[in-house]
C-alpha positions as CSV (number, residue, x, y, z in Angstrom):
1,M,8.0,8.5,119.7
2,T,11.7,8.0,120.1
3,D,11.5,4.6,118.6
4,F,9.7,6.1,115.6
5,F,12.5,8.6,114.9
6,T,15.2,6.0,115.5
7,H,13.5,3.7,113.0
8,L,13.2,6.6,110.5
9,R,16.9,7.6,110.9
10,H,17.8,4.0,110.4
11,E,15.8,3.8,107.1
12,F,17.7,6.8,105.8
13,E,21.2,5.7,106.7
14,L,23.5,5.6,103.7
15,P,23.7,3.7,101.6
16,L,19.9,3.2,101.4
17,E,18.9,-0.5,101.8
18,N,15.1,-0.3,101.9
19,P,14.1,-1.5,98.4
20,V,10.9,0.6,98.3
21,L,12.9,3.7,99.2
22,V,15.6,2.9,96.7
23,F,13.1,2.4,93.9
24,S,11.3,5.6,94.9
25,L,14.5,7.6,94.7
26,I,15.4,6.2,91.3
27,L,12.0,7.0,89.9
28,F,12.3,10.6,91.2
29,I,15.7,10.9,89.5
30,I,14.3,9.5,86.3
31,L,11.4,12.0,86.5
32,L,13.2,15.1,87.6
33,S,16.8,15.1,86.1
34,P,15.7,15.4,82.4
35,I,13.2,18.1,83.3
36,L,15.8,20.2,85.2
37,L,18.6,19.8,82.7
38,R,16.2,20.5,79.7
39,K,16.1,24.1,81.0
40,L,19.9,24.2,80.5
41,N,19.6,22.7,77.0
42,I,21.4,19.6,78.2
43,P,20.2,16.2,76.9
44,G,18.2,14.2,79.5
45,I,20.5,11.2,79.0
46,I,23.5,13.2,80.5
47,G,21.3,14.1,83.5
48,L,20.7,10.5,84.3
49,I,24.4,9.6,84.0
50,I,25.4,12.6,86.2
51,A,22.7,11.6,88.7
52,G,24.3,8.1,88.8
53,V,27.7,9.7,89.5
54,I,26.3,11.7,92.4
55,I,24.3,9.0,94.2
56,G,26.8,6.2,93.4
57,P,29.3,4.5,95.6
58,H,32.1,7.0,94.3
59,G,29.9,10.0,94.9
60,L,27.6,10.6,97.9
61,Y,27.2,6.8,98.3
62,V,23.4,7.1,98.6
63,L,23.1,3.8,96.7
64,E,25.4,0.9,96.1
65,K,25.6,-1.3,93.0
66,N,23.8,-4.3,94.3
67,S,22.2,-7.2,92.5
68,A,18.8,-5.4,92.0
69,V,20.5,-2.3,90.3
70,D,22.6,-4.7,88.2
71,L,19.5,-6.6,87.1
72,F,17.6,-3.5,86.1
73,S,20.6,-2.0,84.3
74,T,21.2,-5.2,82.4
75,I,17.5,-5.2,81.3
76,G,18.0,-1.5,80.2
77,L,21.1,-2.3,78.1
78,L,19.4,-5.3,76.5
79,Y,16.4,-3.1,75.9
80,I,18.5,-0.5,74.0
81,M,19.9,-3.1,71.7
82,F,16.6,-4.8,71.2
83,I,14.8,-1.6,70.3
84,A,17.6,-0.7,67.9
85,G,17.1,-4.1,66.1
86,L,13.3,-3.7,66.2
87,E,13.2,-0.2,64.9
88,L,15.8,-0.9,62.2
89,D,14.2,-0.4,58.8
90,L,15.0,-3.8,57.2
91,N,14.3,-2.5,53.7
92,E,16.7,0.4,54.3
93,F,19.2,-1.9,55.8
94,K,19.1,-4.5,53.0
95,A,19.3,-1.6,50.4
96,N,22.4,-0.3,52.3
97,R,23.9,-3.5,53.8
98,N,27.2,-2.8,51.8
99,K,27.3,0.6,53.4
100,S,26.8,-0.8,56.8
101,L,29.6,-3.3,56.1
102,L,32.0,-0.5,55.1
103,F,31.0,1.7,58.0
104,G,31.5,-1.3,60.3
105,F,34.9,-1.8,58.8
106,F,35.8,2.0,59.2
107,T,34.5,2.3,62.8
108,F,36.4,-1.0,63.7
109,I,39.7,-0.7,61.9
110,I,40.4,3.1,62.3
111,P,40.1,3.3,66.1
112,L,42.0,0.0,66.4
113,S,44.8,1.3,64.0
114,I,45.1,4.5,66.0
115,G,44.8,2.9,69.5
116,F,47.3,0.1,69.2
117,P,50.4,2.2,68.4
118,V,49.3,4.8,71.1
119,C,49.0,2.1,73.8
120,H,52.0,0.2,72.7
121,Y,54.5,2.9,71.9
122,L,53.2,6.0,73.7
123,L,51.9,4.4,76.9
124,G,54.4,1.4,76.8
125,Y,52.0,-1.6,77.2
126,N,52.7,-5.0,75.9
127,F,51.1,-6.5,72.7
128,N,48.1,-8.2,74.3
129,T,47.3,-5.2,76.6
130,S,47.6,-2.8,73.7
131,L,45.5,-4.9,71.3
132,L,42.7,-5.4,73.9
133,T,42.7,-1.7,74.9
134,A,42.7,-0.6,71.3
135,S,39.9,-3.0,70.5
136,M,37.9,-1.3,73.2
137,F,38.1,2.0,71.2
138,A,36.4,0.2,68.3
139,T,33.3,-0.7,70.4
140,H,30.3,1.7,70.8
141,T,27.0,1.5,72.6
142,L,23.8,3.1,71.3
143,V,23.4,5.2,74.5
144,A,22.1,8.1,72.3
145,Y,19.6,6.0,70.4
146,P,16.6,7.2,72.5
147,I,17.4,10.8,71.2
148,V,17.1,9.5,67.6
149,S,13.8,7.9,68.4
150,K,12.5,11.0,70.1
151,F,13.2,13.2,67.1
152,G,11.7,10.7,64.7
153,V,14.8,10.3,62.5
154,S,15.4,6.6,63.2
155,K,14.5,5.8,59.5
156,N,17.4,8.0,58.2
157,Q,19.9,6.1,56.2
158,A,22.7,7.3,58.5
159,V,21.0,5.7,61.5
160,A,20.5,2.4,59.5
161,I,24.1,2.0,58.6
162,T,25.3,3.1,62.1
163,V,23.1,0.5,63.8
164,G,24.2,-2.1,61.4
165,G,27.9,-1.1,61.9
166,T,27.4,-1.4,65.7
167,I,26.6,-5.1,65.6
168,L,29.4,-5.7,63.3
169,T,32.1,-3.9,65.2
170,D,31.0,-5.1,68.6
171,T,30.8,-8.7,67.4
172,A,34.3,-8.4,66.0
173,V,35.7,-6.9,69.2
174,L,34.0,-9.5,71.4
175,I,35.5,-12.2,69.3
176,I,38.9,-10.6,69.6
177,L,38.3,-10.5,73.4
178,A,37.6,-14.3,73.3
179,V,40.7,-14.9,71.2
180,I,43.0,-12.8,73.6
181,I,41.6,-14.5,76.7
182,G,42.0,-17.9,75.0
183,S,45.6,-16.9,74.1
184,S,46.4,-15.8,77.6
185,Q,45.1,-19.1,79.0
186,G,46.9,-21.2,76.4
187,S,43.6,-22.6,75.0
188,L,43.7,-20.9,71.6
189,N,43.7,-24.1,69.4
190,Q,41.6,-25.7,66.7
191,D,39.0,-26.9,69.1
192,F,38.4,-23.3,70.2
193,W,37.6,-22.1,66.7
194,I,35.4,-25.1,65.8
195,R,33.4,-24.6,69.1
196,L,33.0,-20.9,68.4
197,G,32.0,-21.4,64.8
198,V,29.5,-24.2,65.5
199,S,27.9,-22.4,68.5
200,L,27.4,-19.1,66.5
201,A,25.8,-21.2,63.6
202,I,23.4,-22.9,66.0
203,F,22.5,-19.5,67.6
204,T,21.9,-17.9,64.2
205,A,19.6,-20.8,63.0
206,I,17.5,-20.7,66.3
207,M,17.1,-16.9,66.1
208,F,16.3,-16.5,62.4
209,I,14.5,-19.7,61.5
210,I,12.8,-21.1,64.7
211,I,12.0,-17.9,66.7
212,P,10.2,-16.0,63.8
213,R,8.0,-19.0,63.1
214,F,7.2,-19.6,66.7
215,A,6.4,-15.9,67.2
216,K,4.1,-15.8,64.2
217,W,2.2,-18.8,65.5
218,F,2.0,-17.3,69.0
219,F,0.6,-14.0,67.7
220,Q,-1.9,-15.7,65.5
221,K,-3.2,-18.1,68.1
222,L,-3.4,-15.5,70.9
223,E,-4.4,-12.6,68.8
224,S,-6.9,-11.2,71.4
225,E,-4.5,-11.6,74.4
226,K,-2.7,-8.3,73.9
227,H,-1.1,-8.3,77.3
228,S,0.5,-11.6,76.7
229,H,2.2,-10.3,73.6
230,Y,4.5,-8.0,75.5
231,I,5.5,-10.8,78.0
232,F,6.2,-13.1,75.2
233,V,8.4,-10.5,73.4
234,L,10.3,-9.8,76.7
235,S,10.9,-13.5,77.3
236,I,12.3,-13.8,73.7
237,V,14.7,-11.0,74.3
238,F,16.2,-12.6,77.5
239,F,16.3,-16.0,75.9
240,A,18.2,-14.7,73.0
241,A,20.6,-12.9,75.3
242,F,21.2,-16.1,77.2
243,L,21.7,-18.1,73.9
244,A,24.3,-15.5,72.8
245,E,26.3,-15.9,76.0
246,V,26.1,-19.7,75.5
247,A,27.4,-19.3,72.0
248,G,30.4,-17.4,73.2
249,V,29.4,-13.7,72.5
250,E,28.0,-10.9,74.7
251,A,24.3,-10.9,75.6
252,I,23.8,-7.5,73.9
253,I,24.4,-9.3,70.5
254,G,21.5,-11.7,71.4
255,A,19.1,-8.8,72.3
256,F,19.9,-7.1,69.0
257,V,19.4,-10.2,67.0
258,A,16.0,-10.8,68.8
259,G,15.0,-7.3,67.6
260,L,15.9,-8.3,64.0
261,A,14.1,-11.7,64.3
262,L,10.8,-10.0,65.5
263,N,11.2,-6.9,63.3
264,K,8.6,-7.9,60.7
265,L,6.1,-9.1,63.2
266,I,5.9,-5.9,65.2
267,P,4.9,-2.9,63.0
268,H,6.3,0.4,64.1
269,S,2.8,2.0,64.6
270,S,1.3,-1.0,66.5
271,A,0.1,-1.0,70.1
272,L,2.7,-3.6,71.0
273,M,5.6,-1.4,69.7
274,N,4.2,1.5,71.6
275,R,4.2,-0.6,74.8
276,I,7.7,-1.8,74.3
277,E,9.1,1.7,73.7
278,F,7.0,3.3,76.5
279,I,8.1,0.8,79.2
280,G,11.8,0.8,78.0
281,N,12.1,4.6,77.7
282,S,10.3,5.2,80.9
283,L,12.0,2.7,83.2
284,F,14.6,0.2,82.0
285,I,16.8,2.4,79.9
286,P,17.0,5.2,82.5
287,F,18.0,2.6,85.0
288,F,20.9,1.5,82.8
289,L,22.0,5.1,82.3
290,I,22.1,5.8,86.0
291,S,24.0,2.5,86.6
292,V,26.6,3.8,84.1
293,G,27.0,6.9,86.2
294,M,27.4,4.8,89.3
295,I,30.5,3.2,87.9
296,V,32.3,6.5,87.3
297,D,34.9,7.3,90.0
298,I,35.9,11.0,89.5
299,S,38.5,10.6,92.3
300,V,40.7,8.5,90.0
301,I,41.7,11.8,88.2
302,L,43.2,13.0,91.5
303,S,45.1,9.7,92.2
304,G,48.2,10.9,90.2
305,P,49.4,12.1,86.9
306,T,49.6,8.6,85.4
307,A,45.9,8.0,85.8
308,L,45.1,11.5,84.4
309,I,47.4,11.0,81.4
310,V,46.0,7.5,80.6
311,A,42.4,8.8,81.0
312,G,43.0,11.8,78.8
313,T,44.8,9.8,76.1
314,L,42.1,7.1,76.0
315,S,39.3,9.6,75.8
316,V,41.0,11.6,73.0
317,V,41.9,8.5,70.9
318,A,38.4,7.1,71.4
319,I,36.6,10.3,70.2
320,F,39.0,11.1,67.4
321,G,38.9,7.5,66.1
322,K,35.1,7.5,65.9
323,W,35.0,11.0,64.4
324,L,37.5,9.9,61.7
325,A,35.4,6.9,60.9
326,A,32.3,9.1,60.5
327,L,34.3,11.5,58.3
328,F,35.5,8.7,56.0
329,T,31.9,7.3,55.8
330,Q,30.6,10.8,54.9
331,L,33.2,11.3,52.1
332,V,32.6,7.8,50.6
333,F,28.8,8.0,50.6
334,K,28.5,11.8,50.1
335,Y,26.4,12.3,53.2
336,T,25.5,15.7,54.6
337,G,27.3,17.3,57.6
338,A,24.3,16.6,59.8
339,Q,24.4,12.9,58.8
340,R,28.1,12.7,59.6
341,Q,27.5,14.2,63.0
342,L,24.6,11.8,63.6
343,I,26.8,8.8,62.7
344,F,29.6,10.2,65.0
345,G,27.1,10.9,67.8
346,L,25.6,7.4,67.7
347,S,28.9,5.6,67.5
348,S,31.0,7.6,69.9
349,A,29.5,6.5,73.2
350,H,31.3,3.7,75.0
351,A,29.5,1.8,77.7
352,A,28.3,-1.8,77.4
353,A,30.8,-3.6,75.2
354,T,33.6,-1.3,76.5
355,L,32.9,-2.3,80.0
356,A,32.7,-6.0,79.1
357,V,36.1,-5.8,77.4
358,I,37.8,-3.9,80.1
359,L,36.4,-5.8,83.1
360,V,37.1,-9.2,81.6
361,G,40.6,-8.0,80.7
362,Y,41.2,-6.6,84.2
363,E,40.0,-9.8,85.8
364,A,42.3,-11.8,83.6
365,K,45.2,-9.4,84.6
366,I,45.8,-8.3,81.0
367,I,45.2,-4.7,81.7
368,D,46.1,-2.6,84.9
369,E,44.2,-0.3,87.2
370,N,45.2,2.8,85.3
371,I,43.5,1.6,82.1
372,L,40.5,0.5,84.1
373,N,40.1,3.9,85.8
374,G,40.9,5.7,82.5
375,T,38.2,3.7,80.8
376,I,35.6,4.7,83.5
377,I,36.4,8.4,82.8
378,L,36.2,7.7,79.0
379,I,32.7,6.3,79.4
380,L,31.5,9.5,81.1
381,V,33.2,11.8,78.6
382,T,32.1,9.8,75.5
383,C,28.5,9.5,76.7
384,I,28.3,13.3,77.2
385,V,29.9,14.0,73.8
386,A,27.7,11.5,72.1
387,S,24.5,12.9,73.6
388,F,25.2,16.5,72.6
389,A,26.4,15.5,69.1
390,T,23.4,13.3,68.5
391,E,20.8,15.8,69.7
392,K,22.3,18.6,67.6
393,A,22.5,16.4,64.5
394,A,19.0,15.1,64.9
395,K,17.6,18.6,65.2
396,K,19.5,19.6,62.0
397,I,18.1,16.6,60.1
398,V,14.5,17.4,61.2
399,I,14.9,21.0,60.1
400,E,16.4,20.0,56.8
401,A,13.6,17.4,56.2
402,D,10.9,19.9,57.0
403,G,12.5,22.5,54.7
404,E,12.7,20.2,51.7
405,V,9.9,20.6,49.0
406,S,9.8,17.7,46.6
407,T,8.3,18.1,43.1
408,V,5.3,16.0,44.1
409,T,4.6,18.4,47.0
410,Q,3.1,16.4,49.8
411,T,3.0,19.2,52.4
412,A,-0.8,19.6,52.2
413,L,-1.2,15.8,52.4
414,L,0.9,15.4,55.5
415,N,-0.6,18.3,57.4
416,T,-4.3,17.9,56.5
417,E,-4.7,14.1,56.0
418,H,-7.9,13.0,57.4
419,I,-9.1,9.3,57.3
420,L,-12.8,8.5,57.6
421,L,-13.7,5.0,58.6
422,P,-17.4,4.3,58.2
423,V,-18.6,1.2,60.1
424,A,-21.4,-1.0,58.8
425,N,-20.3,-4.4,60.4
426,F,-18.8,-4.1,63.8
427,A,-17.4,-7.6,63.6
428,N,-14.8,-6.6,61.0
429,I,-13.8,-3.2,62.3
430,S,-10.8,-4.2,64.4
431,K,-8.6,-5.4,61.5
432,I,-9.7,-2.5,59.2
433,L,-8.8,0.0,62.1
434,D,-5.4,-1.6,62.3
435,F,-5.0,-1.1,58.6
436,A,-6.0,2.6,58.9
437,I,-3.6,3.2,61.8
438,L,-0.7,1.6,59.8
439,I,-1.3,3.8,56.7
440,K,-2.0,7.0,58.7
441,D,0.7,9.7,58.3
442,K,2.2,10.3,61.8
443,K,2.7,14.1,60.9
444,S,-1.0,14.7,60.5
445,A,-2.8,16.4,63.3
446,N,-6.1,15.0,62.3
447,P,-7.5,11.9,64.0
448,V,-8.9,8.8,62.4
449,S,-12.7,9.4,62.3
450,I,-14.9,6.3,62.9
451,L,-18.4,6.9,61.6
452,S,-21.6,5.0,62.2
453,V,-24.7,6.1,60.2
454,V,-28.1,5.4,62.0
455,S,-31.3,5.2,60.0
456,N,-33.7,8.1,60.4
457,D,-36.6,6.3,62.1
458,T,-38.3,6.3,65.5
459,E,-35.4,4.4,67.1
460,A,-32.7,6.7,65.8
461,E,-31.8,8.3,69.1
462,K,-31.5,4.9,70.9
463,N,-29.5,3.5,68.1
464,I,-27.0,6.4,68.2
465,I,-26.4,5.8,71.9
466,K,-25.8,2.1,71.2
467,A,-23.4,2.8,68.2
468,R,-21.4,5.3,70.3
469,E,-20.9,2.7,73.1
470,K,-19.7,0.1,70.6
471,L,-17.3,2.6,69.0
472,E,-15.7,3.7,72.3
473,N,-14.1,0.2,72.5
474,Y,-12.2,1.0,69.3
475,V,-11.0,4.3,70.6
476,M,-9.0,2.3,73.3
477,Q,-7.6,0.1,70.6
478,A,-6.2,3.1,68.7
479,S,-5.1,4.9,71.8
480,A,-2.8,2.0,72.6
481,S,-0.9,3.0,69.4
482,E,-1.0,6.7,70.3
483,V,-3.3,7.4,67.4
484,K,-6.2,9.8,67.9
485,V,-9.6,8.6,67.1
486,N,-12.7,10.6,66.7
487,V,-16.1,8.8,67.1
488,L,-18.9,10.2,64.9
489,T,-22.5,9.1,64.7
490,T,-25.1,10.7,62.4
491,I,-28.7,10.2,61.3
492,D,-29.6,9.8,57.6
493,F,-32.0,8.0,55.4
494,N,-29.3,5.7,54.1
495,A,-25.6,4.9,54.9
496,A,-24.2,6.2,51.6
497,S,-25.8,9.6,52.0
498,G,-24.6,9.9,55.6
499,I,-21.0,9.0,54.6
500,N,-20.9,11.4,51.7
501,R,-22.2,14.2,53.9
502,I,-19.9,13.7,56.8
503,S,-16.8,13.2,54.5
504,R,-17.5,16.7,53.2
505,E,-18.2,18.2,56.7
506,I,-14.9,17.0,58.2
507,M,-13.0,17.5,54.9
508,A,-11.8,13.9,54.9
509,D,-9.5,13.0,52.0
510,T,-9.4,9.3,52.5
511,I,-12.3,6.9,53.1
512,V,-11.6,3.4,54.3
513,L,-14.6,1.0,53.7
514,G,-15.2,-2.6,54.7
515,W,-15.8,-5.2,51.9
516,P,-19.5,-5.2,51.0
517,Q,-21.7,-8.2,52.1
518,K,-23.6,-10.3,49.6
519,I,-26.5,-8.4,48.2
520,G,-29.7,-9.4,46.3
521,I,-31.2,-8.4,43.0
522,I,-33.4,-5.6,44.5
523,D,-30.3,-3.9,46.0
524,K,-28.5,-4.1,42.6
525,L,-31.5,-2.4,40.9
526,I,-31.7,0.4,43.4
527,G,-28.0,1.0,43.6
528,E,-25.4,-0.3,46.1
529,N,-24.1,1.8,48.9
530,I,-20.5,1.7,47.7
531,D,-21.5,2.7,44.1
532,S,-23.4,5.6,45.6
533,I,-20.3,6.7,47.7
534,L,-18.0,6.4,44.8
535,S,-20.2,8.4,42.4
536,N,-21.0,11.2,45.0
537,T,-17.6,11.7,46.5
538,D,-14.2,12.3,45.0
539,K,-12.2,11.1,47.9
540,T,-9.5,8.4,47.6
541,T,-11.4,5.3,48.7
542,F,-10.0,2.0,50.0
543,I,-12.4,-1.0,50.1
544,C,-10.8,-3.5,52.4
545,Y,-11.2,-7.2,53.1
546,I,-8.6,-8.1,55.8
547,E,-8.5,-11.9,56.1
548,N,-5.2,-12.3,58.1
549,P,-3.6,-10.0,60.8
550,M,-1.6,-7.4,59.0
551,V,1.8,-8.6,60.3
552,Q,1.3,-12.0,58.7
553,H,1.3,-10.7,55.2
554,K,4.5,-11.5,53.2
555,Q,4.1,-9.4,50.1
556,I,1.9,-6.6,48.7
557,I,0.8,-7.4,45.1
558,V,-0.4,-4.3,43.3
559,A,-2.2,-4.3,39.9
560,A,-2.4,-0.7,38.4
561,P,-4.2,0.1,35.2
562,P,-2.6,2.1,32.4
563,F,-2.7,5.9,33.0
564,S,-3.3,5.5,36.7
565,E,-0.3,7.9,37.2
566,F,-2.4,10.7,35.8
567,E,-5.1,10.4,38.5
568,N,-5.0,13.2,41.1
569,G,-4.9,10.6,43.9
570,F,-1.9,8.7,42.4
571,G,0.5,10.0,45.0
572,M,-2.0,9.3,47.9
573,W,-2.5,5.6,47.3
574,L,1.1,5.0,46.4
575,S,2.4,6.8,49.5
576,K,-0.1,4.8,51.7
577,L,1.0,1.4,50.2
578,A,4.7,2.4,50.6
579,A,4.0,3.3,54.3
580,L,2.3,-0.1,54.7
581,S,5.4,-1.8,53.1
582,Q,7.7,0.0,55.5
583,E,5.6,-0.7,58.6
584,L,5.4,-4.4,57.8
585,S,8.9,-4.6,56.2
586,I,7.7,-6.5,53.2
587,T,8.2,-6.2,49.5
588,M,5.7,-4.5,47.1
589,K,5.4,-6.0,43.7
590,V,3.7,-3.9,41.1
591,F,2.0,-5.2,37.9
592,A,1.6,-2.4,35.4
593,N,2.8,-1.1,32.1
594,D,6.2,0.5,31.6
595,A,4.9,4.2,31.8
596,T,3.3,3.5,35.2
597,H,6.4,1.8,36.5
598,K,8.5,4.8,35.6
599,A,6.0,7.1,37.2
600,I,6.0,5.1,40.4
601,K,9.8,5.0,40.6
602,R,10.0,8.7,39.9
603,Y,7.5,9.4,42.7
604,L,9.3,7.3,45.3
605,D,12.7,8.8,44.3
606,E,11.4,12.4,44.5
607,S,9.6,11.7,47.8
608,K,12.7,9.9,49.1
609,I,10.7,6.8,50.1
610,N,13.0,3.8,50.3
611,I,11.0,0.5,50.1
612,S,11.6,-2.9,48.7
613,I,9.8,-2.8,45.4
614,Q,9.7,-5.0,42.3
615,F,8.1,-4.3,38.9
616,E,6.5,-6.7,36.5
617,L,5.0,-5.7,33.1
618,F,1.3,-6.5,32.8
619,S,-1.2,-5.5,30.1
620,E,-3.6,-8.5,30.0
621,W,-6.5,-6.8,31.7
622,D,-9.1,-8.9,29.8
623,D,-7.4,-12.0,31.2
624,F,-6.8,-10.6,34.6
625,L,-6.8,-14.0,36.5
626,I,-3.4,-14.7,34.9
627,L,-2.1,-12.9,38.0
628,S,-3.2,-15.8,40.2
629,R,0.1,-17.6,39.5
630,N,2.0,-14.8,41.2
631,I,-0.2,-14.6,44.4
632,D,0.2,-16.7,47.5
633,K,-2.3,-17.0,50.3
634,D,-0.2,-14.8,52.6
635,D,-0.1,-11.9,50.1
636,L,-2.1,-8.8,50.4
637,F,-3.7,-8.2,46.9
638,V,-4.3,-4.6,45.8
639,L,-6.3,-3.6,42.8
640,V,-6.1,0.0,41.8
641,S,-9.4,0.7,40.1
642,A,-11.0,3.9,38.8
643,R,-14.3,5.7,38.7
644,K,-16.1,6.1,35.4
645,G,-14.8,9.0,33.4
646,A,-11.3,8.8,34.9
647,A,-8.1,8.8,32.8
648,S,-7.3,5.2,33.8
649,Y,-10.9,3.9,33.7
650,L,-11.4,0.5,31.8
651,S,-14.7,-1.2,31.5
652,V,-13.2,-4.4,32.7
653,L,-12.5,-2.8,36.0
654,D,-16.2,-2.9,37.0
655,Q,-16.1,-6.8,37.1
656,L,-12.8,-7.3,38.7
657,P,-13.8,-6.8,42.4
658,T,-16.3,-9.6,42.0
659,K,-13.7,-11.8,40.3
660,I,-11.2,-11.1,43.1
661,E,-13.7,-12.1,45.7
662,K,-14.5,-15.4,43.9
663,Y,-11.0,-16.5,42.9
664,F,-9.0,-15.2,45.9
665,P,-11.4,-15.9,48.8
666,N,-8.6,-16.5,51.4
667,N,-6.5,-13.5,50.6
668,S,-6.6,-10.1,52.1
669,K,-7.8,-7.7,49.4
670,L,-7.9,-4.0,48.8
671,V,-9.6,-2.2,45.9
672,I,-8.5,1.5,45.6
673,Y,-10.5,4.2,43.8
674,P,-8.1,7.2,43.6
675,Q,-9.2,10.7,43.9
676,Q,-10.0,11.8,40.4
677,F,-10.2,15.6,39.9
678,G,-8.9,17.3,43.0
679,D,-10.3,20.3,44.8
680,G,-11.2,22.4,41.8
681,S,-11.9,21.7,38.1
682,N,-9.1,20.4,36.1
683,S,-9.0,21.3,32.5
684,Q,-7.5,18.0,31.3
685,Y,-10.5,16.2,32.7
686,D,-13.2,18.6,31.5
687,D,-14.2,16.4,28.5
688,M,-14.4,13.3,30.7
689,I,-16.7,15.1,33.2
690,S,-19.1,16.1,30.6
691,T,-18.9,12.6,28.9
692,D,-19.6,11.0,32.3
693,T,-22.6,13.2,32.9
694,L,-24.1,12.5,29.5
695,N,-23.6,8.8,29.7
696,K,-24.6,8.3,33.4
697,G,-28.3,7.8,32.5
698,I,-27.5,5.4,29.7
699,N,-25.3,3.3,31.9
700,V,-27.9,3.0,34.6
701,A,-30.6,2.1,32.0
702,Q,-28.4,-0.6,30.5
703,K,-27.7,-2.0,34.0
704,I,-31.4,-2.1,34.9
705,G,-32.1,-3.7,31.5
706,K,-29.6,-6.5,32.1
707,E,-31.0,-7.3,35.5
708,I,-34.7,-7.4,34.2
709,S,-33.6,-9.6,31.4
710,S,-31.8,-12.0,33.8
711,I,-35.1,-12.3,35.8
712,F,-37.2,-13.3,32.8
713,T,-34.4,-15.7,31.7
714,K,-34.4,-17.4,35.1
715,K,-38.2,-17.7,35.0
716,E,-38.2,-19.3,31.5
717,T,-35.6,-21.8,32.8
718,D,-37.6,-22.8,35.8
């Protein structure tokens, strides 16, 4: 018994060395510190940093910074930069790249301009020490980025330019570090600049030319091996970080560039993205934040007035420089106060690049111990300030966004959107479900409802059980993307009747159908299921043929007929295609007349939807195949059609789905039938409704007559 207690006491000797116990302790800290501090309205990030201070070698010395802690903290730091690059809205970034450049200039030059004279003249350091310390003020680490992700404002323009500015300013600072170290060692010559330029060029070529092609091939060849996708992505991140170090810059640059390189291949609503964020935010990033706290030595404040003065001066200059850069950015681009605060919050935290600069400078004997200790205090202070500022700003932006009411009024759409996905062919459901998940609005509380209609016969009950068992597999597919799926099975005499009835019962506003299979002459005479669905429901209907995985599409080609902007479902299909364009980070090219172009642009502007979009005038609907010269095999082709009697209905639209199937067999295709009348009667369509009712019998009779005529013609030929 004595041996047991002796062994137990030995296991709990400080610092803890048992790896299982260490890991268990850190997991409990990750679990409990955000929960406890949330009751005090303190961001969870601060709780993790403070926990690191308490258990670190300069606190209670429960843990020491060993190789295992360093490894996990490095992974966490790289993860933060990788997710920042992965979540960056490339369309938003491209549209605002000049703003990112200007913010990067402000957040680099302003802290540098303030910091250098303070260090050189006020604190009395030499030129190299002052320049290196001042360059440290220009760096920032996206420690508060998880807060932005949590509040769902990562798509905000202020976030896009801040993330873009981060990579620019940190790269510039790390190049300055390399130059100062080279200067102190006497190796700052022509060979140094050539080597740096060539290595960065090779690194850029590998990351933006080779890696995306290789990743696309990998995802295509191993599409079903979902678990291997995550391992592949993680290996790319660390390989990129290694290449960046070889190229002469910090590993964090490589991780960020890896995120940019894989951005288009990992949609934001995909299961893979969910796995990346879940593991990072649950484990690796908290490890990094705890390790930041373990560096902080509070006792340096008590070591004498010099250390206190240096620490206070560095902290004030660092915070004031970043606040001034955010203010200048707000004034130039006319941002709101909340956006300025968000920029300041994201850019004011100093951790990763700051540590790199200071530690390298300290080891090279360019800076002294006072600056080193002052920088450690600066890291704690700025991380706390950044967390509070970012959370407060993110809340403001969410409240402002929820309070805005655009002239197109999408509130009802966002809150009540309900997608119905009827299944006829289980072989094609996986890709169509991926499509439905990508276009689903994340603010809608309703699930994606997958429906199977079983024939009303003696085997109906057995077939319902079989259908439910098959559909449960797709519930797992959707849950990996954190999208709710509701499985429905019903009995009816035919599929169309069941779909129409269920769509009304669950109040679905969007129906996503698979592309119909080849059908015979008898089916045409009786009436196709899709024709029946379209004529008996007024829901916005997507008919999908997804040939390639969604991430492999390079462009969305949309053909919209004249007056399509007058349909009640115009905003619905446009917002869905815009969401798809954002998720896949690809361009949407619209072929339509000038009036429709203006209506689309107005809708996107009023809805504050920023996508990469191009317009081409098109009016040759009788010679529709002229569009083929603009369509490549990797394009997603979308035809906006219309029901009979709709404002945008053209007789030629009836034949176009068949032509699309014939002449674009290898392309993914969508045919959209927008909602026509809305919930109640609409006076501007009253004449069309009556006309459609009067002519329906004539249209059916003509169709049957043509089919019978073709039968007799065929017999005479034989």
